[in-house]
C-alpha positions as CSV (number, residue, x, y, z in Angstrom):
1,M,39.8,5.3,-30.1
2,M,38.4,6.8,-33.3
3,E,40.8,4.6,-35.4
4,L,39.6,1.5,-33.6
5,E,35.9,2.4,-34.3
6,N,36.8,3.0,-38.0
7,N,38.6,-0.4,-38.2
8,L,35.5,-2.1,-36.6
9,L,33.2,-0.4,-39.1
10,I,35.4,-1.5,-42.0
11,G,35.5,-5.0,-40.6
12,E,31.7,-5.1,-40.4
13,Q,31.4,-3.9,-44.0
14,I,33.7,-6.6,-45.2
15,V,31.8,-9.3,-43.3
16,K,28.5,-8.0,-44.8
17,K,30.0,-8.1,-48.4
18,I,31.2,-11.7,-47.8
19,N,27.8,-12.7,-46.6
20,I,26.1,-11.1,-49.6
21,M,28.6,-12.8,-52.0
22,F,28.1,-16.2,-50.4
23,V,24.4,-16.1,-50.4
24,L,24.2,-14.8,-54.0
25,L,26.4,-17.7,-55.0
26,M,24.1,-20.1,-53.2
27,V,21.0,-18.6,-54.8
28,N,22.6,-19.1,-58.2
29,I,23.5,-22.7,-57.3
30,F,19.8,-23.4,-56.3
31,I,18.5,-21.8,-59.4
32,F,20.7,-23.7,-61.8
33,S,20.6,-27.0,-59.9
34,G,16.9,-27.5,-60.7
35,T,15.7,-26.6,-57.2
36,A,14.6,-23.1,-58.1
37,N,11.1,-23.5,-56.8
38,A,12.4,-23.6,-53.3
39,A,14.2,-20.3,-53.8
40,V,11.7,-18.4,-56.0
41,Y,9.3,-15.9,-54.5
42,S,6.4,-14.1,-56.2
43,T,6.4,-10.6,-54.9
44,T,4.4,-7.4,-55.2
45,Y,7.0,-6.2,-57.8
46,G,8.0,-9.4,-59.6
47,D,9.9,-12.6,-58.9
48,V,12.7,-12.7,-56.3
49,Y,15.3,-15.5,-56.2
50,G,16.1,-15.7,-52.6
51,L,17.7,-17.8,-49.9
52,I,17.0,-17.8,-46.2
53,D,20.2,-18.9,-44.4
54,N,19.7,-20.5,-41.0
55,D,16.5,-18.4,-40.4
56,K,18.8,-15.3,-39.8
57,L,19.6,-13.9,-43.2
58,F,17.6,-13.5,-46.5
59,V,19.4,-12.4,-49.6
60,G,17.8,-12.4,-53.0
61,T,18.0,-11.0,-56.5
62,Y,15.0,-9.9,-58.7
63,D,13.9,-9.8,-62.3
64,K,12.6,-6.3,-62.6
65,Y,16.2,-5.0,-62.4
66,P,19.0,-7.4,-63.4
67,D,21.2,-5.8,-60.8
68,G,18.5,-5.8,-58.1
69,L,19.3,-7.0,-54.6
70,V,17.3,-7.7,-51.4
71,Y,19.3,-8.0,-48.2
72,L,17.5,-8.8,-44.9
73,E,18.8,-9.8,-41.5
74,K,16.6,-11.2,-38.8
75,Q,16.3,-8.8,-35.8
76,G,14.1,-10.5,-33.2
77,G,11.1,-11.8,-35.0
78,V,11.4,-9.4,-38.0
79,Y,13.7,-9.2,-41.0
80,E,15.2,-5.8,-41.5
81,G,17.4,-4.6,-44.3
82,Y,17.3,-3.0,-47.7
83,W,16.7,-3.3,-51.4
84,A,19.1,-1.9,-53.9
85,Q,19.4,-1.4,-57.7
86,S,21.2,0.7,-60.3
87,S,18.4,3.2,-60.9
88,S,15.1,4.3,-59.3
89,K,12.9,7.3,-59.2
90,N,14.6,8.6,-56.0
91,R,18.4,9.0,-55.6
92,C,19.6,8.7,-52.0
93,A,22.1,11.0,-50.4
94,N,24.2,8.0,-49.2
95,S,25.0,4.7,-50.9
96,Q,24.4,1.0,-50.0
97,I,26.1,-2.1,-51.2
98,G,24.3,-3.4,-54.3
99,R,24.6,-6.6,-56.2
100,N,28.1,-7.6,-57.3
101,E,29.4,-5.4,-54.4
102,T,28.7,-2.3,-56.5
103,P,27.8,0.8,-54.4
104,T,24.5,2.4,-55.5
105,F,22.5,5.5,-54.5
106,Y,19.2,3.8,-55.4
107,W,18.0,1.8,-52.5
108,G,15.5,1.8,-49.7
109,R,14.7,0.2,-46.3
110,L,12.7,-3.1,-46.1
111,V,11.0,-4.5,-43.0
112,V,9.5,-7.9,-43.4
113,N,7.6,-10.4,-41.2
114,E,7.8,-14.1,-42.0
115,T,4.6,-16.3,-41.9
116,A,3.8,-19.8,-42.9
117,N,2.5,-18.4,-46.2
118,G,5.5,-16.1,-47.1
119,L,7.1,-12.8,-46.3
120,Y,4.9,-9.7,-45.7
121,G,6.2,-6.2,-45.1
122,K,6.9,-2.6,-46.0
123,W,9.5,-0.7,-48.0
124,S,10.7,2.8,-48.6
125,Y,13.1,4.9,-50.6
126,C,16.4,5.7,-49.0
127,D,16.4,5.8,-45.2
128,S,12.8,6.9,-44.7
129,N,10.3,4.8,-42.7
130,P,8.9,2.0,-44.8
131,S,5.2,2.5,-45.7
132,K,4.8,0.8,-49.1
133,T,3.6,-2.8,-49.3
134,W,6.0,-5.6,-50.2
135,N,4.9,-9.2,-50.0
136,A,6.6,-12.4,-51.1
137,T,5.1,-15.9,-51.4
138,P,7.0,-19.0,-52.4
139,K,6.3,-20.2,-56.0
């Protein structure tokens, strides 16, 4: 039974990596095809180049760290996920998948609500409860 659970977990991680790779590819296509305004968000911490896929998944990259990643999945009416980058003031005990499928120990949780004016939520370092403000409005 334990082997089956491990195989399911590995399968879920592979699907997540494929989703991230696909959406990052789509973000780059939007940016370089001249439709970047539809995919660029001004956030509390700089610009994010993001894509919302079928109102269920938001994946984006950001300027502040060239390897920065925002990964959010819609859970009910809220997007939940994480941000990740290659360095930060806090190093986490466990890793997350970062941009380019690179594991990183510098990440945090992100919980975001979507409104007509943009995305509004909270973030944290590592796996602690999000309490810091993160807002994103379309440019």
